C-alpha positions in Angstrom: -14.8 -1.2 -11.7 -16.9 1.1 -9.4 -14.0 1.4 -7.0 -11.5 2.2 -9.8 -13.8 4.9 -11.1 -14.3 6.4 -7.6 -10.5 6.4 -7.0 -9.9 8.1 -10.4 -12.4 10.8 -9.4 -10.7 11.3 -6.0 -7.3 11.5 -7.7 -8.6 14.3 -10.0 -10.3 16.2 -7.2 -7.3 16.0 -4.9 -4.7 16.4 -7.6 -2.9 13.3 -6.3 -1.7 10.2 -8.2 -3.6 7.0 -7.6 -2.8 4.1 -9.9 -5.0 1.0 -9.8 -4.6 -2.6 -10.9 -7.1 -5.3 -11.0 -6.1 -8.6 -9.4 -7.3 -11.7 -11.2 -7.3 -15.4 -10.3 -7.5 -18.3 -12.8 -10.7 -20.3 -12.2 -10.9 -23.2 -14.6 -10.7 -21.6 -18.1 -11.6 -18.0 -17.1 -10.0 -15.3 -15.0 -12.1 -13.8 -12.3 -11.3 -10.5 -10.6 -10.6 -11.1 -7.0 -9.3 -7.7 -5.9 -7.8 -4.4 -6.6 -4.5 -2.7 -5.8 -4.4 1.1 -5.4 -1.1 2.9 -5.2 -1.4 6.3 -3.6 1.6 8.6 -3.8 1.9 10.5 -0.5 3.4 13.8 -1.6 0.8 15.7 0.3 -0.5 12.9 2.5 2.4 12.9 5.0 5.0 15.5 5.9 8.6 14.4 5.2 9.9 12.1 7.9 6.5 11.8 9.6 3.8 9.2 10.0 1.1 11.7 11.0 -1.4 12.5 8.2 -1.5 16.1 7.1 -5.0 17.8 7.1 -5.1 17.2 3.3 -3.9 13.7 3.8 -6.6 13.0 6.2 -9.2 14.3 3.8 -7.8 12.2 1.0 -7.8 9.0 3.0 -11.3 9.6 4.2 -12.4 9.9 0.5 -10.4 6.8 -0.4 -12.1 5.0 2.6 -15.5 5.9 1.2 -14.5 4.5 -2.2 -13.1 1.3 -0.7 -16.0 0.8 1.7 -18.4 0.1 -1.1 -16.8 -3.3 -1.8 -16.5 -4.3 1.8 -20.1 -5.4 2.4 -19.1 -9.1 2.2 -17.7 -10.0 5.7 -15.0 -12.2 4.1 -13.5 -9.3 2.1 -10.3 -7.8 3.5 -8.2 -4.6 3.0 -4.4 -4.6 3.4 -2.7 -1.2 3.9 1.0 -1.2 2.9 3.3 1.7 3.9 6.3 2.5 1.7 9.3 4.9 2.0 12.1 6.0 -0.3 15.6 4.9 0.4 16.7 8.0 2.4 17.7 7.2 5.9 18.6 3.8 7.4 16.6 0.7 6.7 15.5 0.1 10.3 14.0 3.6 10.6 12.3 3.4 7.2 10.7 0.1 8.2 9.3 1.7 11.4 8.1 4.8 9.5 6.4 2.7 6.8 4.6 0.6 9.5 3.4 3.7 11.4 2.1 5.2 8.1 0.2 2.1 7.2 -1.2 1.8 10.7 -2.4 5.5 10.7 -4.1 5.1 7.3 -5.7 1.8 8.7 -7.1 3.7 11.7 -8.7 6.3 9.4 -10.3 3.5 7.3 -11.7 2.0 10.5 -13.0 5.4 11.7 -14.7 5.7 8.3 -16.8 2.6 8.8 -14.6 -0.3 7.6 -14.7 -3.1 10.1 -11.4 -3.6 12.1 -11.7 -7.4 11.5 -11.4 -6.7 7.7 -8.3 -4.5 8.1 -4.6 -5.6 7.9 -1.5 -3.5 7.7 2.1 -4.0 6.6 5.2 -1.8 6.4 7.9 -2.6 3.9 10.2 0.4 4.3 12.1 1.1 1.1 12.3 -2.6 0.0 9.7 -2.3 -2.8 10.5 0.7 -5.0 8.5 1.5 -8.1 11.1 4.0 -9.4 14.8 4.8 -9.1 15.8 6.0 -5.6 18.7 7.9 -7.1 16.5 10.8 -8.3 14.2 13.2 -6.4 11.2 12.3 -8.7 11.9 8.6 -8.2 12.0 9.0 -4.4 8.7 10.9 -4.5 7.1 8.0 -6.4 8.4 5.5 -3.8 6.9 7.4 -0.9 3.4 6.0 -1.1 0.6 4.0 0.5 -0.8 1.0 -1.2 -4.3 -0.3 -0.4 -5.0 -3.9 -1.5 -8.7 -5.0 -1.5 -9.1 -8.8 -1.7 -12.1 -11.1 -1.6 -10.9 -13.1 1.4 -8.0 -13.8 3.8 -6.8 -16.8 1.8 -6.1 -14.5 -1.2 -4.4 -12.1 1.2 -2.0 -14.8 2.2 -1.2 -15.6 -1.4 -0.6 -11.9 -2.1 1.8 -11.5 0.7 3.8 -14.6 -0.5 3.9 -13.3 -4.1 5.0 -9.7 -3.4 8.4 -10.6 -2.0 9.5 -11.8 -5.4 7.6 -9.2 -7.6 9.9 -8.4 -10.5 8.4 -4.9 -10.8 10.2 -3.9 -7.5 13.4 -5.8 -8.3 14.0 -3.9 -11.6 14.1 -0.6 -9.8 16.7 -1.2 -7.1 19.4 1.5 -6.9 23.1 1.2 -6.0 22.1 2.0 -2.3 19.3 -0.6 -2.3 21.7 -3.3 -3.8 24.2 -2.7 -1.0 21.5 -2.9 1.7 20.1 -6.1 0.2 23.5 -7.8 0.6 24.1 -6.6 4.2 20.7 -6.6 5.9 19.1 -9.6 7.5 15.8 -10.5 5.9 12.9 -8.4 6.9 10.1 -9.9 8.9 7.2 -10.5 6.6 3.8 -9.3 7.7 1.1 -11.8 8.2 -2.6 -11.4 8.2 -2.5 -11.6 12.0 -1.0 -8.1 12.1 -4.3 -6.3 12.1 -4.8 -2.5 12.3 
């Protein structure tokens, strides 16, 4: 809850969009919160076609790092940084760009005091859109960085397995995405060993 409030404050200060979602796990008859997902749209975080953080992007990530750091006191807690692109350009290039963006955000998190042993990163290119890639506003929503904070590495492995079949992403595929899905070889899934 503290992280969600801190992220909401950052979004207001920086005039960026950060949406958060609590992750819950069923324990016996009750649901315990085991993590949080923060989707950060990168309209000002990166220049178009670049993995380098802008000066405002660096400031934003440093603020986000401070908010996330509060919950990383437990050594078993982990952070997964996921880079996303829109569907412009070819799939191979988008994959590399998303990985580089995730890695650069991960480096800032580490420089801000989060232990490298708790950081993981993943690039998914344009394979997980939240909006329609056929419109400019939809593409802007899809260019984003996602930060997933989880209680431990076991939950991270579960998260990676679940996301490949998330219906939220599947319902937003465009005509371009559908063609790519039929012709591309499956993407290599990131594993927790891919640390920042």
